[in-house]
Each structure stands twice: as C-alpha cells, then as structure tokens.
C-alpha positions as CSV (number, residue, x, y, z in Angstrom):
1,M,-2.0,-12.1,-8.8
2,P,-0.4,-14.5,-6.3
3,I,-1.8,-14.5,-2.8
4,G,0.5,-15.1,0.1
5,P,3.6,-13.7,1.7
6,R,6.2,-12.1,-0.5
7,R,9.9,-12.4,0.0
8,P,11.7,-9.8,2.1
9,V,13.9,-9.0,-0.9
10,F,10.8,-7.7,-2.7
11,Y,10.0,-5.3,0.1
12,V,13.6,-4.1,0.5
13,T,13.9,-3.5,-3.3
14,V,10.6,-1.5,-3.3
15,L,11.6,0.6,-0.3
16,S,15.0,1.3,-1.9
17,I,13.6,2.3,-5.2
18,G,10.9,4.4,-3.5
19,F,13.4,6.3,-1.3
20,V,15.7,7.0,-4.3
21,L,12.8,8.2,-6.4
22,G,11.4,10.3,-3.6
23,G,14.8,11.7,-2.8
24,F,15.3,12.6,-6.5
25,L,11.9,14.4,-6.5
26,S,12.7,16.2,-3.3
27,A,16.1,17.4,-4.7
28,L,14.4,18.5,-7.9
29,L,11.8,20.5,-6.1
30,R,14.3,22.0,-3.7
31,R,16.3,23.3,-6.7
32,F,13.6,24.6,-9.0
33,L,10.7,25.8,-6.7
34,P,10.8,29.4,-5.6
35,A,10.9,30.2,-1.9
36,S,7.3,29.6,-0.7
37,P,5.4,27.6,1.9
38,A,4.9,24.8,-0.7
39,K,8.6,24.4,-1.1
40,D,9.1,24.3,2.7
41,F,6.3,21.7,3.0
42,F,7.4,19.3,0.3
43,T,11.1,19.5,1.0
44,W,11.0,19.3,4.8
45,T,13.1,16.4,6.0
46,V,13.6,14.4,9.1
47,T,17.1,12.9,9.6
48,P,17.4,10.3,12.3
49,S,20.9,9.1,12.9
50,I,22.8,6.5,14.8
51,G,26.4,6.7,15.7
52,P,29.2,6.6,16.1
53,L,29.3,3.0,17.1
54,H,32.6,1.7,18.4
55,I,33.4,-2.0,18.1
56,D,36.4,-3.2,20.0
57,L,37.2,-6.9,19.5
58,V,40.5,-8.5,20.4
59,I,42.0,-8.4,16.9
60,L,39.7,-5.9,15.3
61,H,38.9,-2.3,16.2
62,M,36.2,-0.4,14.2
63,T,34.2,2.7,14.3
64,L,31.0,3.0,12.3
65,G,28.9,6.1,11.9
66,P,27.3,8.3,12.2
67,V,24.7,6.8,9.8
68,G,21.7,8.9,8.9
69,L,18.6,8.6,6.8
70,Q,16.8,11.6,5.3
71,V,13.1,11.0,5.1
72,S,10.8,13.6,3.4
73,L,7.2,13.7,2.4
74,L,8.2,13.1,-1.2
75,A,10.3,10.1,-0.2
76,L,7.2,8.5,1.3
77,V,5.2,9.4,-1.8
78,G,8.0,7.7,-3.8
79,V,7.7,4.5,-1.7
80,V,4.0,4.4,-2.2
81,F,4.3,4.9,-5.9
82,A,7.1,2.2,-6.2
83,Y,4.9,-0.2,-4.2
84,L,1.9,0.4,-6.4
85,V,3.9,-0.1,-9.6
86,A,5.7,-3.2,-8.3
87,R,2.4,-4.7,-7.1
88,S,0.8,-4.2,-10.5
89,L,3.8,-5.7,-12.3
90,F,4.3,-8.8,-10.0
C-alpha cells in the first residue's frame, strides 16, 4: 500500500460514489420500510442549499441556483463504505 498523499481526484471520486450509493440505499429504505422510528431515523435528511446566485457581468448575465445537497445517515455510511473499498483496492 503506497504511503503519502493521494490525489484530490481520488477523494472526489470516493465521495461521489459514496453519496450515490448512500442515496440509493436511503431511497430504497424510504420506499420499502414500513412507517416506524427506524424508517424515520435512517431516512432523515439534512438539505443545505445555496442560492440563487446572480452574476451580472458586462456581456453576460447569469443566475445559478438554488443548489442543494441532501445528506442522510445512509449517505455517510455509503461514503465510509466506498472509502474502505477504494482503500483496499488502491
């Protein structure tokens, strides 16, 4: 196993895969679990958002947003799982 700093692309890829995996697990549990405290706990999400952002340049006018990110407990579990798998592979 190589020792030293990894490239930022590695970390961005692991985070992306983890959030997608966790989001999939969260959506799956939200659909198939019956109404219970376990469903509320595992599918609870926090959605921070930014926006709208107005950019007014001389020749270009843009509005971006709002941009939000849904983070749930299972998304964080997915990130940890993706990191452990990626660390064992690379």
